[in-house]
N, C-alpha and C positions, 0 to 999 in steps of 0.2 A: 558203184555199188559194191559192199564188200560181201563176201560169200561165207558162210557157214562151213567150218571146217572142224568142228567137235563131234565127239561122240558121246550122247547121252546114255546115262545108265538108269534104267527104269524096272524094279522089280527083279533086277538079277539078268534081263537080258539086253543085249548089243543092239542097238538100233542104228540104221545106216541112216544120216539127214542127206536130203538132197542138197545140192550145192548151187539151187537155183536163187537168183535175187531175192532179197526181203525188200518189200517196201516200209518205208518210215510209217509209224503210227499216227493217225491224224491229232490233231491238237484237240483238247477237251473242248466239250462245247460249254460255253459259261451259261451259270443257272443263277436264277434270281436269290440273291441273299436273303436269310431267314429275318423276320422283323425285329427290330433292335428291344431291348428289355426297356421296361422304365427307366432304370437307371443310367442307362444309354444315351436316351432320349432328352435326359435332363438339359434344362435351357441354362445358358451362361449368365449369371446375375447381371443385371444392367448396372449402369454408372451415377453415381451421385459427384456431383462437383460443386463445389463451393466457388462461387464467382469470385473473382481477386483475389484468390488463397485466404491465406489465414487472417482474420479479423481483428484488427488493431483495437484494444480496449482501452482507453485511459484510466488509470485507477484514480477519479477524483470527482468533481463536482460537474465535469463536461456534459454527465446524462447520456442515454442509451445511445449505441450504435449498431447499425444493420447490418445483417449477412444475410445471402441468399444462398438457397441450397438448390440446385437443379438436378432431377430425377430422372433420368431416361430409363423406361422398365425395357424387357424384351418382349418381342411380339406374342399376342395372346395371354398378357396379364391385363387383367382386368380390376383386379384389386377386391375388396376394399384391402389398402396398406395398413399393416397394425402398427400401432405407436409402440415406439421402442425408446433405447435411453443412449446418450452419448456419454460416456465415461471418461473423461479427462483423470490423467494421474499427474502430479506437479513433480518435475524431476528435484525442486527443493523441498526437503521436508520439515517440517514443524509439525512434531507430535501433539502439541496443545490445540491445534488450528482446525476448526470444520469449515475451511472457506466458501465451501458452498452455500452456508447458510446467510452469507453476506452478498452474494450474487441475487440479480434479480433479472428477469427474460419475459418475453412477450412470446408469441409465436402465431404464424398466419399461415394458411394453408390454401394454395394455389389463388392466391391473391385477395382472400377473405378478409374478415374483420381479427384484429390482433385479440388474442386473449393469453391472461398468464399461463405461462408453463414453469414448473418447478424444480428449483435447484435443491440438492442434498448432498451432505457430505457424511460418509459411515463414521461412527464413532471411532476416532483415535485408539481408544483401547483396543477394542476388537480388529481394525486393520492396521495393518504395518504401514501402508503407502498411504499419500493425501489424496483422496479421490474428491473429484467433483461431479455429480451425476446431472445431467438434464434430460428430464421425462417430455417427450415428444408425442404429441396428438398423433392419433391415426389418421388417415388422408384417403378420399373417394379419387378414383381415378377419373379424368372427366373422358366425357362418352366420346368415343372415335380418337381418342388421344393416347398417347404413351409417354407423358410428361407430367409429373408433378412438382410443384414448387413449393419450398419452405423458406417463410422468411422470418429471421428470429432476430429480436433484440437482447443485449445485453449490456447489463448496467452495473458497475463496479464500483464502492466508495473508496476513498483514498486509502493509502496503507496495506494493498492488496498487490503491488506490483514485484513482491518476491517471488511471487508464482510463475512469472517472466512466460515462455513458452507453452502451450497446451495442445496436446493432439489427442486425437481418436478417430477409430474406426465404425463409421455408423452404417448399421445392414438394416435395410427395410425388408419387409417380410409380407405375403399372403397366407392362404391356408396350405400350400403347398410347399411353403418353405423360404428362403431367402431370395428375393428376387432382384435387389438393387444394393449395391455398397460402394464405400468411398470415404475418404479420408476428411476429417473436418479439423482446422485448428484455432487457437486463439494466443493472441502475445497481448499482455498484460504490461503494460507501460505506465510509467508516472505520468498521472494526470494535477490538476490544481485541487489541493486540498481545499474543503468545503470552508465556507466561511468561519463557521462556529468552531473550526479547527484551529485558524489562523490566528496569530498574535498579532498585538498593536503595541508599537512604540509610543511613549509620550515624551515630550520635550518642553520644557518652560523656557519662554525669552525673557529677557531681561526687566522689560515690563510688567512679568508677573504673570504673562498669559500662558494658559498649559494647552499644547496640542496634541492631535491624536494622528499618529500615521497607521493604516491599518496595511497589513503584508497583504500582497495579491496572490500570493503564491505561484508567481511566474518568475523566472530566470532573469526575464528581460528590463523588468521593471520590478524591483523588489517590494517597495511601498506605493503606497496611492497617495492621492495629494492631500495634505494636512486636513484636518479638521479644526474647530477651535471647541475647547472643551469648556472654558471661561476665565476670568481674569481674578486677582486676588491671590495668586498661589505664592508669591513671593515673601509671605509672611511666614513660611516654614523655612526650616533648615535643612531636613531631610524629608525624603517622599520616597516611599516602597511599595511595590506590589505584594501583596499577600496571595496573588495566583494570576495566571496568565489572562490579561484582557484580551478579548477576542474581535474579530472586526465583523462579526455577524451581529449580535444584539448586545454590545456594550456589557457583556458579563466581566466578572474579576472585580476584584476589592484592593484598595491600597489603603495606607496609612500616612501620616504627615505629622512631624513632630514642629511645634511653634518656637518662635526666640523664648518662650517660658519654660519649655520645655514638657508642654502638654501633648500627649497623642492624641490624635483624631483619626477616626472611621469613617472612609467612604465608601459605601457598598455600590455593586455596579448598578449602573439606572435600567438596563434591559432596553433602551430608546435611545435614538441617536440626538433627539433634543436634549436629554439629560443622561449624557456618559455615568454621571454618579448620584446617587442619592445625597440630601443634605447631611452634613457632617455629625458625627454621633462623638464625645467625648471619651475617650478611653481611661487617663488618668495623667497624672503627673510626674515628675521626676525624671524625665527620658534625656535630660541635659547629660547625665550620667556616662552617657554611651557615646563614642567615638565613630559608631558605624551602628546602622540599623538595615536589616537585610531581610525581606520576606522571601518566603518559599511556596511553593505550590501545595495547597491543601488549606492554608491559613496559618500556617506556622511563622515565626520571626525567629530569627537570633540577632544579637547586640554583642557589642564588642566595648567593655568600658576602659578606661583611661590606663588602666594596669596591664591591659592585654587579654583580660580574661573573657572568653566568650561565653555568652548565657544562649539556654534556649527556652523560648516561649512558646508553648505548645497552645494552638488556636482551640478555643472552647466551642465554637461554634454560635456563640450571640454576638450582635453586635455590640451591646453595651459593655458585656464585661467579656472581651474578646481572648484575653488569654490568661491560661492556667498559670499558677505560680512559676517562677523561671527556675531553670534547673542548669546548674554548672557544667561546661562542656568540657574546657580546659582552657591554660594560659599560653602566653607566647604569641597570640595574633597580632602584636603589635609589629611583628614583622611586615607584617603587609602593610603597604599603601592603599589597597583598593579591596575590597572584597565584595562581589555581586552574586545574585543567582546566576545558575545555570542548570537546566535540566530540573532534578529533583535536588541537587546538590549546590554547590558552590565554585566559583574560579577566585583565586586570589593571586595578587602578584607583586613582588618584592620592587624596592626603589631601583634596582638593578635592570628591571624588567624582567626577571623569571616569572612563569605564570605555573600556580599549581592547581590542580584539580581535585575537589573532595565530592565523591559521592556517597550516594545516600546508603547508609549499611542496611543489609538485609534484614538484621535483626532490629525489632523496635525495643530500643533504649533510648530516652532522650540525653541522657547521659554521655551516649555514644553514638551520636546519630550519623556520621559521616566514616566511610573505610578510610583506612591511610590513605595519605595523599599521594599523588604522584605527579610528577613535572610532565607539563605540556610543552613548554619552549619558552625561548628569550626575545627580546624586543617588543615588549609590551610597555615599556616606557615611554614610546613614542605617541601613544594615545594621550589624549588628556578628558577621556570620559569614557566608561564603559556602561554596558544597561543589559541585563539578562533578558531574551526574550523565549518565547516558546516557538511554535512552529513559523517559520518563515517560508523555507523552502524544504528545509530539513529540520527536524527537532532533536535536539534543540540547537538555539542559536543565540549568539552574542554579537550585539550591537557596539563598534568601536568607532572613534571620533578621532582623527589625526590633527596635529597641531595647525595644518592649514585649513581645516573645516571639510575634510572630505569625511562621510561616513560608510564604513564595511560592516558586512554582516556576515559573521562567521559561523559556519555550521559542521557538523560533522555527519560523515556518511554511515557510519555505523557508531553505535552507543554501547560502551560497555569498556571492558578491561584493555581490549585488544582496538579500540577505535582508530580508525583514520586520522590522520592531523587535519586541522582545519583548513576546511575549505572556503578563502575570503570572497564574497562577490562585493563589486562596488556598488552602493545605494544612492548616490548624491554626492553634491559639495554645498557649501553655503551653511553648513552646521554650528557656525562658533555665534551665529546669533541667539544660541541658547546658552544657558549657563548649569542645566541639567537635563541628564538623559534618564528616563525610568521607562 
């Protein structure tokens, strides 16, 4: 034990301090802590778990897919839970897009009946990001339980795969504040385009029978088994579509020129048993042209024997289908083949070089196309070409090889910097046909 050997000075006096041992001070007696404040007593929010992780949503005709959110609440939370919003932000920006308007969903709470729940997208003129907002309904907490479930269906039409991965944080609250929190994700992937979007390819055999092949929208089997349109089509020396015929209801028109130079109009029949209505005579003199090509929307271009290309604007009536022709320009005899592709044309030379003519942004019938740009070579290895609409990608081009194999070429992006063609095999034995359209 240490001894004190100090002198303390107090009020000017010197005090002698005894040198007896000093005992250690006893430890302080614990006391009860004061009650916590309401903020200190706040309960950590519960969890929201998306079963199976982000939901994969096909963009196409597959229909709705379902995800389940399981909400686990902290002890003592009895609800009800207020409805809230799931706000997804797309990483890809398209200023003109309001994608939420094309989504549809239904929601069910705690295993109950499904009811519509609405998607919205803010006006892109007022919101910089591309948002998709899903409004969820409120929920009652089952008696004696701490768990709530949400089942949500999501249905997306084709053409929305550009959204890719979407994520959002969902917070559910009661009257005291947020009581559960968790992440929710969607992954929008390419699906099967709807039948009304998918194109058809027509082929005429040497007996004069016209056959229809509908695009399936699938990579593994591009074209469905053929359907017979009818006989007698070998009376025509040229056949071209004025719009894309589709797999859904036989929309799309075509025109055909007979050996006397008369042009006939066939309107889409809108039913399987009659793909086209009875023909209507347009007029004579069409033997002046060596190539006739229809374009989406009902217009037509025709090349005369001097290599001049002419534009015929569709007038919108069957009997008088075209307005008076307008001269586009000369030099088109440089091409051995010209077909529709997208909203424009592709043309290739005898050496196999192919050129693409895309539709002009300005509406001038005398200058309907942008300056041509070269696509590539080797196209003289094909004996027939036919422009199509959407098969797997839009636009597409069907091409038959000398040994009768069929390939469908599409581009992954359309525009000035589009990717090279992506060929897909579509079958064999196509040498039985003398015309593809």
